[in-house]
C-alpha positions, 0 to 999 in steps of 0.5 A: 622303655622304663627300667624297674628295679623291683625284683629280677623276675618282675623286671624281666617280665616288665622289659617285655611290655610294649608300654607300661602306661597306666601300670607303673605304680602296679609294677612297683607294688606287685611284690605286695600282692605276691605270695611267698615263693611266687614268681612272675612269668609274664605281664600285660596291661589292661582294663578290668572293671573301672581300673586300668591295671596290670595282669601278672601271670605267675607260677601259681595264678593269674592276677589283675592288680589295680592300685589307684590313688583312691582305690585298689583292686586285686583279683586272682585266678588260681590255675586250678579254677580256670576252665577256659580262656578266650582271646579276641584281638583287634588291630592294636588291642583285644579282650582276654576273657577268663572263665573261672569257677563259673564266672567270666572276667573280661580284661579289655584293652590288652595290647594285641601282642601281650594278650595273645601271648598271655592267652596262649601261655594260660591255655598251655598252663591249664591244659597241663593240669587237666587230666583229659587234655593230653588225650584229646588230640589222640582221641580223634584217631579211632573211627568211633569212640566206645560207649564207655568212653563217651559215658565217662566224658559226659560224667566228668563234664556233669561233675565239672558243671556241678562243681562250678568249674565251667559255665552252663554255656561251656557245658552245652558246647562241650557236651555237643562236641562229645556227642558229635564225636559219636 
């Protein structure tokens, strides 16, 4: 594995990569796109749009960074804007899909081990910020949920859709799950 001497947090995350092919330039230049006080927790490689680049999970956001000879792309996903994360893996590679602010971003050709770890860490991060997440596993224990609880959950869901925090498809899926819990 190639040793980088960028910053301790970036170096530690880069050491865990199975391959840095297509991301060496991005790893070297990552400090240029980080905010002051932002630290890198996890890195992965992948293809987003037309660029093979670097996914960086920081203490504040998820970043896709591509720095080519002719073009450059930085797209970030602050955690409070991410509504859900999907991971679908094949034998070696997979696709990480991030739903943020009503948009869907598909990062393809992510190595399976990196992608699964990243998806799991992202889910944990966004569930910690959601007020309803900690109560979700406890909810099924009662035989039936109260009508007031269902109404509150549906109201929250309507607000999330109106704010653009979830897509119409996510809205329908979550609404169905809430109504099925009756």
